[in-house]
PDB file with one MODEL, atoms N, CA, C and O in Angstrom:
MODEL        1
ATOM      1  N   MET A   1       0.853  -1.201   0.000  1.00  0.00           N
ATOM      2  CA  MET A   1       0.000   0.000   0.000  1.00  0.00           C
ATOM      3  C   MET A   1       0.887   1.248   0.000  1.00  0.00           C
ATOM      4  O   MET A   1       1.766   1.394   0.850  1.00  0.00           O
ATOM      5  N   VAL A   2       0.655   2.122  -0.937  1.00  0.00           N
ATOM      6  CA  VAL A   2       1.508   3.296  -1.091  1.00  0.00           C
ATOM      7  C   VAL A   2       0.877   4.491  -0.388  1.00  0.00           C
ATOM      8  O   VAL A   2      -0.315   4.757  -0.541  1.00  0.00           O
ATOM      9  N   ASN A   3       1.688   5.204   0.381  1.00  0.00           N
ATOM     10  CA  ASN A   3       1.218   6.414   1.050  1.00  0.00           C
ATOM     11  C   ASN A   3       1.613   7.611   0.192  1.00  0.00           C
ATOM     12  O   ASN A   3       2.786   7.983   0.145  1.00  0.00           O
ATOM     13  N   VAL A   4       0.634   8.218  -0.491  1.00  0.00           N
ATOM     14  CA  VAL A   4       0.935   9.288  -1.440  1.00  0.00           C
ATOM     15  C   VAL A   4       1.361  10.570  -0.745  1.00  0.00           C
ATOM     16  O   VAL A   4       1.987  11.434  -1.359  1.00  0.00           O
ATOM     17  N   TYR A   5       1.020  10.700   0.550  1.00  0.00           N
ATOM     18  CA  TYR A   5       1.335  11.949   1.242  1.00  0.00           C
ATOM     19  C   TYR A   5       2.769  11.977   1.741  1.00  0.00           C
ATOM     20  O   TYR A   5       3.306  13.048   2.022  1.00  0.00           O
ATOM     21  N   GLY A   6       3.400  10.804   1.857  1.00  0.00           N
ATOM     22  CA  GLY A   6       4.743  10.757   2.407  1.00  0.00           C
ATOM     23  C   GLY A   6       4.697  10.877   3.918  1.00  0.00           C
ATOM     24  O   GLY A   6       3.879  11.621   4.459  1.00  0.00           O
ATOM     25  N   GLY A   7       5.575  10.144   4.606  1.00  0.00           N
ATOM     26  CA  GLY A   7       5.584  10.211   6.059  1.00  0.00           C
ATOM     27  C   GLY A   7       4.395   9.489   6.663  1.00  0.00           C
ATOM     28  O   GLY A   7       3.695   8.739   5.982  1.00  0.00           O
ATOM     29  N   GLU A   8       4.175   9.722   7.944  1.00  0.00           N
ATOM     30  CA  GLU A   8       3.091   9.038   8.646  1.00  0.00           C
ATOM     31  C   GLU A   8       1.756   9.678   8.315  1.00  0.00           C
ATOM     32  O   GLU A   8       1.658  10.886   8.103  1.00  0.00           O
ATOM     33  N   HIS A   9       0.725   8.832   8.275  1.00  0.00           N
ATOM     34  CA  HIS A   9      -0.618   9.328   7.982  1.00  0.00           C
ATOM     35  C   HIS A   9      -1.524   8.921   9.130  1.00  0.00           C
ATOM     36  O   HIS A   9      -1.417   7.797   9.622  1.00  0.00           O
ATOM     37  N   PRO A  10      -2.419   9.807   9.572  1.00  0.00           N
ATOM     38  CA  PRO A  10      -3.342   9.450  10.650  1.00  0.00           C
ATOM     39  C   PRO A  10      -4.126   8.189  10.298  1.00  0.00           C
ATOM     40  O   PRO A  10      -4.671   8.097   9.197  1.00  0.00           O
ATOM     41  N   PRO A  11      -4.196   7.220  11.201  1.00  0.00           N
ATOM     42  CA  PRO A  11      -4.818   5.927  10.898  1.00  0.00           C
ATOM     43  C   PRO A  11      -6.286   6.048  10.493  1.00  0.00           C
ATOM     44  O   PRO A  11      -6.735   5.353   9.582  1.00  0.00           O
ATOM     45  N   LEU A  12      -7.038   6.928  11.166  1.00  0.00           N
ATOM     46  CA  LEU A  12      -8.472   7.014  10.916  1.00  0.00           C
ATOM     47  C   LEU A  12      -8.755   7.502   9.501  1.00  0.00           C
ATOM     48  O   LEU A  12      -9.500   6.860   8.760  1.00  0.00           O
ATOM     49  N   THR A  13      -8.164   8.635   9.120  1.00  0.00           N
ATOM     50  CA  THR A  13      -8.411   9.177   7.787  1.00  0.00           C
ATOM     51  C   THR A  13      -7.864   8.231   6.724  1.00  0.00           C
ATOM     52  O   THR A  13      -8.453   8.086   5.653  1.00  0.00           O
ATOM     53  N   PHE A  14      -6.741   7.591   7.022  1.00  0.00           N
ATOM     54  CA  PHE A  14      -6.167   6.655   6.058  1.00  0.00           C
ATOM     55  C   PHE A  14      -7.108   5.476   5.857  1.00  0.00           C
ATOM     56  O   PHE A  14      -7.298   5.007   4.734  1.00  0.00           O
ATOM     57  N   PHE A  15      -7.693   5.002   6.947  1.00  0.00           N
ATOM     58  CA  PHE A  15      -8.631   3.884   6.862  1.00  0.00           C
ATOM     59  C   PHE A  15      -9.879   4.286   6.087  1.00  0.00           C
ATOM     60  O   PHE A  15     -10.399   3.495   5.299  1.00  0.00           O
ATOM     61  N   LEU A  16     -10.362   5.501   6.300  1.00  0.00           N
ATOM     62  CA  LEU A  16     -11.602   5.933   5.662  1.00  0.00           C
ATOM     63  C   LEU A  16     -11.414   6.186   4.171  1.00  0.00           C
ATOM     64  O   LEU A  16     -12.298   5.869   3.376  1.00  0.00           O
ATOM     65  N   PHE A  17     -10.283   6.748   3.785  1.00  0.00           N
ATOM     66  CA  PHE A  17     -10.145   7.257   2.422  1.00  0.00           C
ATOM     67  C   PHE A  17      -9.148   6.490   1.566  1.00  0.00           C
ATOM     68  O   PHE A  17      -8.852   6.908   0.447  1.00  0.00           O
ATOM     69  N   GLU A  18      -8.615   5.359   2.075  1.00  0.00           N
ATOM     70  CA  GLU A  18      -7.568   4.677   1.317  1.00  0.00           C
ATOM     71  C   GLU A  18      -8.079   4.113  -0.001  1.00  0.00           C
ATOM     72  O   GLU A  18      -7.300   3.944  -0.939  1.00  0.00           O
ATOM     73  N   ASP A  19      -9.384   3.816  -0.091  1.00  0.00           N
ATOM     74  CA  ASP A  19      -9.929   3.210  -1.308  1.00  0.00           C
ATOM     75  C   ASP A  19     -10.476   4.242  -2.294  1.00  0.00           C
ATOM     76  O   ASP A  19     -10.906   3.882  -3.390  1.00  0.00           O
ATOM     77  N   LEU A  20     -10.463   5.512  -1.915  1.00  0.00           N
ATOM     78  CA  LEU A  20     -11.023   6.540  -2.792  1.00  0.00           C
ATOM     79  C   LEU A  20      -9.946   7.146  -3.678  1.00  0.00           C
ATOM     80  O   LEU A  20      -8.807   7.308  -3.241  1.00  0.00           O
ATOM     81  N   PRO A  21     -10.292   7.483  -4.919  1.00  0.00           N
ATOM     82  CA  PRO A  21      -9.383   8.261  -5.769  1.00  0.00           C
ATOM     83  C   PRO A  21      -9.163   9.648  -5.179  1.00  0.00           C
ATOM     84  O   PRO A  21      -9.942  10.107  -4.342  1.00  0.00           O
ATOM     85  N   MET A  22      -8.103  10.310  -5.617  1.00  0.00           N
ATOM     86  CA  MET A  22      -7.733  11.601  -5.043  1.00  0.00           C
ATOM     87  C   MET A  22      -8.833  12.637  -5.238  1.00  0.00           C
ATOM     88  O   MET A  22      -9.108  13.420  -4.329  1.00  0.00           O
ATOM     89  N   VAL A  23      -9.467  12.654  -6.412  1.00  0.00           N
ATOM     90  CA  VAL A  23     -10.496  13.653  -6.693  1.00  0.00           C
ATOM     91  C   VAL A  23     -11.673  13.489  -5.739  1.00  0.00           C
ATOM     92  O   VAL A  23     -12.163  14.465  -5.170  1.00  0.00           O
ATOM     93  N   GLU A  24     -12.121  12.252  -5.570  1.00  0.00           N
ATOM     94  CA  GLU A  24     -13.235  12.012  -4.655  1.00  0.00           C
ATOM     95  C   GLU A  24     -12.859  12.391  -3.234  1.00  0.00           C
ATOM     96  O   GLU A  24     -13.677  12.939  -2.494  1.00  0.00           O
ATOM     97  N   PHE A  25     -11.609  12.098  -2.849  1.00  0.00           N
ATOM     98  CA  PHE A  25     -11.136  12.467  -1.516  1.00  0.00           C
ATOM     99  C   PHE A  25     -11.240  13.972  -1.310  1.00  0.00           C
ATOM    100  O   PHE A  25     -11.707  14.430  -0.267  1.00  0.00           O
ATOM    101  N   LEU A  26     -10.802  14.742  -2.310  1.00  0.00           N
ATOM    102  CA  LEU A  26     -10.839  16.203  -2.193  1.00  0.00           C
ATOM    103  C   LEU A  26     -12.276  16.708  -2.130  1.00  0.00           C
ATOM    104  O   LEU A  26     -12.579  17.634  -1.377  1.00  0.00           O
ATOM    105  N   ILE A  27     -13.167  16.097  -2.924  1.00  0.00           N
ATOM    106  CA  ILE A  27     -14.575  16.508  -2.914  1.00  0.00           C
ATOM    107  C   ILE A  27     -15.188  16.247  -1.543  1.00  0.00           C
ATOM    108  O   ILE A  27     -15.833  17.123  -0.967  1.00  0.00           O
ATOM    109  N   TYR A  28     -14.981  15.026  -1.019  1.00  0.00           N
ATOM    110  CA  TYR A  28     -15.537  14.702   0.296  1.00  0.00           C
ATOM    111  C   TYR A  28     -14.947  15.599   1.376  1.00  0.00           C
ATOM    112  O   TYR A  28     -15.648  16.011   2.301  1.00  0.00           O
ATOM    113  N   LEU A  29     -13.651  15.903   1.256  1.00  0.00           N
ATOM    114  CA  LEU A  29     -13.000  16.761   2.236  1.00  0.00           C
ATOM    115  C   LEU A  29     -13.615  18.156   2.210  1.00  0.00           C
ATOM    116  O   LEU A  29     -13.910  18.728   3.259  1.00  0.00           O
ATOM    117  N   ALA A  30     -13.809  18.709   1.000  1.00  0.00           N
ATOM    118  CA  ALA A  30     -14.386  20.043   0.866  1.00  0.00           C
ATOM    119  C   ALA A  30     -15.811  20.084   1.412  1.00  0.00           C
ATOM    120  O   ALA A  30     -16.178  21.009   2.137  1.00  0.00           O
ATOM    121  N   VAL A  31     -16.610  19.078   1.060  1.00  0.00           N
ATOM    122  CA  VAL A  31     -17.993  19.023   1.540  1.00  0.00           C
ATOM    123  C   VAL A  31     -18.027  18.881   3.056  1.00  0.00           C
ATOM    124  O   VAL A  31     -18.813  19.546   3.732  1.00  0.00           O
ATOM    125  N   GLY A  32     -17.177  18.018   3.583  1.00  0.00           N
ATOM    126  CA  GLY A  32     -17.126  17.815   5.029  1.00  0.00           C
ATOM    127  C   GLY A  32     -16.749  19.085   5.761  1.00  0.00           C
ATOM    128  O   GLY A  32     -17.367  19.432   6.767  1.00  0.00           O
ATOM    129  N   LEU A  33     -15.734  19.784   5.260  1.00  0.00           N
ATOM    130  CA  LEU A  33     -15.308  21.022   5.907  1.00  0.00           C
ATOM    131  C   LEU A  33     -16.396  22.080   5.824  1.00  0.00           C
ATOM    132  O   LEU A  33     -16.599  22.835   6.775  1.00  0.00           O
ATOM    133  N   THR A  34     -17.101  22.143   4.691  1.00  0.00           N
ATOM    134  CA  THR A  34     -18.187  23.111   4.534  1.00  0.00           C
ATOM    135  C   THR A  34     -19.295  22.849   5.547  1.00  0.00           C
ATOM    136  O   THR A  34     -19.804  23.779   6.173  1.00  0.00           O
ATOM    137  N   ILE A  35     -19.668  21.573   5.706  1.00  0.00           N
ATOM    138  CA  ILE A  35     -20.720  21.217   6.660  1.00  0.00           C
ATOM    139  C   ILE A  35     -20.285  21.556   8.082  1.00  0.00           C
ATOM    140  O   ILE A  35     -21.052  22.139   8.848  1.00  0.00           O
ATOM    141  N   VAL A  36     -19.059  21.193   8.430  1.00  0.00           N
ATOM    142  CA  VAL A  36     -18.558  21.468   9.780  1.00  0.00           C
ATOM    143  C   VAL A  36     -18.535  22.973  10.036  1.00  0.00           C
ATOM    144  O   VAL A  36     -18.941  23.433  11.104  1.00  0.00           O
ATOM    145  N   TYR A  37     -18.054  23.743   9.043  1.00  0.00           N
ATOM    146  CA  TYR A  37     -17.989  25.190   9.208  1.00  0.00           C
ATOM    147  C   TYR A  37     -19.384  25.779   9.382  1.00  0.00           C
ATOM    148  O   TYR A  37     -19.593  26.649  10.227  1.00  0.00           O
ATOM    149  N   SER A  38     -20.341  25.305   8.580  1.00  0.00           N
ATOM    150  CA  SER A  38     -21.712  25.806   8.668  1.00  0.00           C
ATOM    151  C   SER A  38     -22.317  25.503  10.031  1.00  0.00           C
ATOM    152  O   SER A  38     -22.929  26.375  10.649  1.00  0.00           O
ATOM    153  N   LEU A  39     -22.147  24.263  10.506  1.00  0.00           N
ATOM    154  CA  LEU A  39     -22.693  23.889  11.811  1.00  0.00           C
ATOM    155  C   LEU A  39     -22.043  24.702  12.922  1.00  0.00           C
ATOM    156  O   LEU A  39     -22.724  25.149  13.845  1.00  0.00           O
ATOM    157  N   ALA A  40     -20.737  24.895  12.838  1.00  0.00           N
ATOM    158  CA  ALA A  40     -20.038  25.676  13.859  1.00  0.00           C
ATOM    159  C   ALA A  40     -20.529  27.121  13.843  1.00  0.00           C
ATOM    160  O   ALA A  40     -20.741  27.721  14.897  1.00  0.00           O
ATOM    161  N   HIS A  41     -20.707  27.676  12.648  1.00  0.00           N
ATOM    162  CA  HIS A  41     -21.159  29.055  12.520  1.00  0.00           C
ATOM    163  C   HIS A  41     -22.562  29.220  13.114  1.00  0.00           C
ATOM    164  O   HIS A  41     -22.826  30.182  13.835  1.00  0.00           O
ATOM    165  N   ILE A  42     -23.457  28.277  12.807  1.00  0.00           N
ATOM    166  CA  ILE A  42     -24.815  28.318  13.349  1.00  0.00           C
ATOM    167  C   ILE A  42     -24.772  28.190  14.870  1.00  0.00           C
ATOM    168  O   ILE A  42     -25.473  28.912  15.579  1.00  0.00           O
ATOM    169  N   GLY A  43     -23.951  27.276  15.365  1.00  0.00           N
ATOM    170  CA  GLY A  43     -23.842  27.075  16.808  1.00  0.00           C
ATOM    171  C   GLY A  43     -23.337  28.317  17.514  1.00  0.00           C
ATOM    172  O   GLY A  43     -23.873  28.707  18.551  1.00  0.00           O
ATOM    173  N   ILE A  44     -22.306  28.942  16.958  1.00  0.00           N
ATOM    174  CA  ILE A  44     -21.742  30.150  17.565  1.00  0.00           C
ATOM    175  C   ILE A  44     -22.763  31.281  17.537  1.00  0.00           C
ATOM    176  O   ILE A  44     -22.910  32.007  18.519  1.00  0.00           O
ATOM    177  N   SER A  45     -23.468  31.435  16.423  1.00  0.00           N
ATOM    178  CA  SER A  45     -24.488  32.480  16.316  1.00  0.00           C
ATOM    179  C   SER A  45     -25.591  32.261  17.345  1.00  0.00           C
ATOM    180  O   SER A  45     -26.051  33.212  17.977  1.00  0.00           O
ATOM    181  N   THR A  46     -26.015  31.016  17.513  1.00  0.00           N
ATOM    182  CA  THR A  46     -27.071  30.690  18.472  1.00  0.00           C
ATOM    183  C   THR A  46     -26.630  31.028  19.889  1.00  0.00           C
ATOM    184  O   THR A  46     -27.391  31.614  20.659  1.00  0.00           O
ATOM    185  N   VAL A  47     -25.406  30.662  20.230  1.00  0.00           N
ATOM    186  CA  VAL A  47     -24.885  30.943  21.573  1.00  0.00           C
ATOM    187  C   VAL A  47     -24.789  32.449  21.802  1.00  0.00           C
ATOM    188  O   VAL A  47     -25.162  32.942  22.867  1.00  0.00           O
ATOM    189  N   CYS A  48     -24.292  33.176  20.809  1.00  0.00           N
ATOM    190  CA  CYS A  48     -24.165  34.628  20.951  1.00  0.00           C
ATOM    191  C   CYS A  48     -25.535  35.273  21.132  1.00  0.00           C
ATOM    192  O   CYS A  48     -25.696  36.152  21.979  1.00  0.00           O
ATOM    193  N   ASN A  49     -26.516  34.850  20.352  1.00  0.00           N
ATOM    194  CA  ASN A  49     -27.860  35.404  20.472  1.00  0.00           C
ATOM    195  C   ASN A  49     -28.466  35.071  21.824  1.00  0.00           C
ATOM    196  O   ASN A  49     -29.153  35.902  22.418  1.00  0.00           O
ATOM    197  N   ALA A  50     -28.221  33.867  22.314  1.00  0.00           N
ATOM    198  CA  ALA A  50     -28.754  33.461  23.614  1.00  0.00           C
ATOM    199  C   ALA A  50     -28.189  34.356  24.714  1.00  0.00           C
ATOM    200  O   ALA A  50     -28.922  34.771  25.612  1.00  0.00           O
ATOM    201  N   PHE A  51     -26.903  34.654  24.653  1.00  0.00           N
ATOM    202  CA  PHE A  51     -26.307  35.522  25.668  1.00  0.00           C
ATOM    203  C   PHE A  51     -26.785  36.963  25.515  1.00  0.00           C
ATOM    204  O   PHE A  51     -26.936  37.688  26.498  1.00  0.00           O
ATOM    205  N   LYS A  52     -27.018  37.363  24.271  1.00  0.00           N
ATOM    206  CA  LYS A  52     -27.413  38.741  24.005  1.00  0.00           C
ATOM    207  C   LYS A  52     -28.793  39.046  24.592  1.00  0.00           C
ATOM    208  O   LYS A  52     -29.016  40.135  25.122  1.00  0.00           O
ATOM    209  N   TYR A  53     -29.718  38.084  24.496  1.00  0.00           N
ATOM    210  CA  TYR A  53     -31.103  38.354  24.861  1.00  0.00           C
ATOM    211  C   TYR A  53     -31.436  37.964  26.296  1.00  0.00           C
ATOM    212  O   TYR A  53     -32.588  38.090  26.712  1.00  0.00           O
ATOM    213  N   HIS A  54     -30.446  37.491  27.066  1.00  0.00           N
ATOM    214  CA  HIS A  54     -30.737  37.113  28.452  1.00  0.00           C
ATOM    215  C   HIS A  54     -30.067  38.058  29.422  1.00  0.00           C
ATOM    216  O   HIS A  54     -30.201  37.895  30.635  1.00  0.00           O
TER     217      HIS A  54
ENDMDL
END
């Protein structure tokens, strides 16, 4: 099994994405980061509003 990144790779991400082509990996990574960012942004906004109105 070839490690395209060179050096050590985190076991979890390597296990999840080892069978995917590079393009699909990048797409899933971008979508995942977008979802995480959106959820974090909504969460932070909700917390700020909760503190603002109490």
